[in-house]
C-alpha positions, 0 to 999 in steps of 0.5 A, a space after each residue: 744614098 743620103 742619111 735621111 737623118 743626118 740633119 737630126 744627128 746634127 741637132 741632136 749633138 748641138 742639143 747635148 752641147 747646149 744642155 751642157 753649157 746650160 746646166 741642164 741635165 735632162 730635156 723631155 719632149 712629150 709628144 703625141 700625133 706630132 704634136 710638138 713643133 720641135 719634132 721636125 726640127 730634132 727628130 724628124 719622125 712621125 710618132 701617133 701614140 704617146 712618146 717621150 724622146 729624151 735627150 741629156 748631155 751624154 745620151 738620148 732615149 725614147 719611150 714609145 709605143 710598140 707601134 711606133 717603135 720600128 721607125 724610132 729604132 730604124 732612125 738610129 737616133 736613140 742609144 735606148 728605146 723603151 716600148 710600153 703596152 697600152 697602159 705603161 707610158 707613164 710608169 716607163 717614164 717615172 722609172 727612167 727618170 728616177 734612174 737618171 735622177 736629173 736635178 733640172 729637167 726642161 720641157 717645152 712650154 713657153 709664155 712668150 714663144 709658140 715655137 717652144 710651147 709644145 705641151 698643152 695645159 693637159 699634157 703638162 699636167 699629165 706629165 707632172 702626175 707621171 713624174 711624181 712629187 719629187 721630179 714634178 718640182 724640177 720642171 722648167 721651161 726649155 724656151 731659152 735652150 730651144 730657141 738657141 738650138 733652133 737659132 743656131 743652124 747646123 751646117 746641113 741646115 744652112 745648106 737647105 737654106 741656101 738651096 731654098 734661096 737659090 730656087 727663089 732667085 731662079 723663080 724670081 729671074 723667070 718672073 722678071 722676064 715675063 712681067 709686062 704692064 697690063 698684067 694683073 697681080 693675080 696673072 704675076 702671081 701665077 708665074 711664081 706658082 709655075 716656077 714652083 711647080 717646075 722645081 717641085 717645091 712649095 711656098 715657104 710660108 703656106 707650105 702650099 702651091 700658093 702665090 707670094 705677096 704681089 703689091 702694086 698698091 694697098 701695101 699689106 701682107 696680102 695675096 695678089 689681086 685683080 690690080 692692073 699693072 700701069 706705067 709709072 707703078 712700083 711692083 713689090 714681091 715678097 716670096 718664099 720657097 720651102 726646101 726639105 723643111 727650110 725657107 728663104 724670105 727675099 723681097 724685091 721691088 720693080 718700077 714700071 717704066 712710062 713711055 720714053 723712060 729708061 730708068 726709074 723716076 728719081 723719087 724711086 731711085 733715091 728711095 731704093 739707094 736709101 734702102 740699100 745703104 740701110 742694108 749695108 749698115 745692118 750688115 756691117 753691125 750683124 756680128 757675133 755678140 751684137 744686141 738685135 735692137 742695136 743693129 736695127 738702129 743702124 739701119 733705121 737711123 739711116 732711113 730717117 737721116 734721108 728724110 724718110 719716115 720711121 719704119 713700123 716693123 722690125 729691120 730683120 728677123 731669123 729665118 730657118 724652118 719658119 719664115 719668122 723663125 723666132 729668137 733675137 730679133 733686129 728690131 726696136 724695143 716694142 711691147 709687141 716684140 717682148 724681149 726678143 730685140 734685146 736678143 744677142 746675135 750668135 754665129 750661125 743664125 741666118 737673118 732676113 734683112 729688110 728695111 722698107 719705105 712704104 707709104 700710102 703715096 709716093 715711092 715704096 721700096 722693099 728689098 730683103 736679103 738673107 744673110 748668115 752670121 759668121 765668126 767675122 760677121 754677116 755673109 750674104 746668102 742671097 744674090 744682092 738686089 743692086 738696082 730696081 727692077 725695071 719693067 716695060 
């Protein structure tokens, strides 16, 4: 029988190691009603009352209500579980911290990364009051530690991402076999929904049975509309599947053949070949130690050298619990990306690579692949789109 918490054990082991490497003595996840976004990633527990889940380089301790204690104990994730009465949570937490006497205490607040910003202002102030003046001054943001923990995937996480990718590609193959000119975007989107229902999965972005982005004009992040597929159109899909809480993120571009055509128009073919080579260059640069903006530049410059306009978004982003999983970004240095583009690529990260050609007029190409960073460089997890999909 599969261990329901096998993945969480992997992440806790990772957390202990990264804490030790970072010189952080104690990490406190203060949560209520599953309020912290790191809860599914780290613990996989549904906790109703006030709780403090504590990880140090050597141990794990939970402080929880008697109502939640059974599930917390049963998970086997904590070496010690402390329960409290209705009014005893703060007292138990203060006693524990005094016993541990940590010099550096990481808690989940962040000015830049919402995935590391689990504490509300009120919860943060309450935590400081509970700890008292001595330990309240030792609190620091867990942002860098938590983002590294989120970014570097454990073996079980890679397994789940790979399964999400495999399912995504299966659904793509089914849809490609059914799409014909004269169909609307909504009708095509329903084919994806049918594929998800058949496999018992949901959309990785909405976590619901919603259609993917389907576009044959009006390029934007939007759902499918009533536009009808015509000869000579391009057709773009951007699709994600959620498998056990982990996502894929794969895009494909099709061309609708005109009567008498057996291949895409020269303009579409040239655009596709440009993007294909841009992905090659990004993958070649995607190695441990590379800086995100340098990887982006390799793909971006090739597109510019081929005479196309500059891309208005990043060449790649991390994929994991979320389609956009934060951390190191393969993008240019822009204010809206903050410092993410200056992040360093590390072994175990999973990226979506998506250089694009998108115009109001002319060819539009999105071909998005998912890749794992290994010690020797990037390895594709998705089966590559080798050519434009031709629709009759």
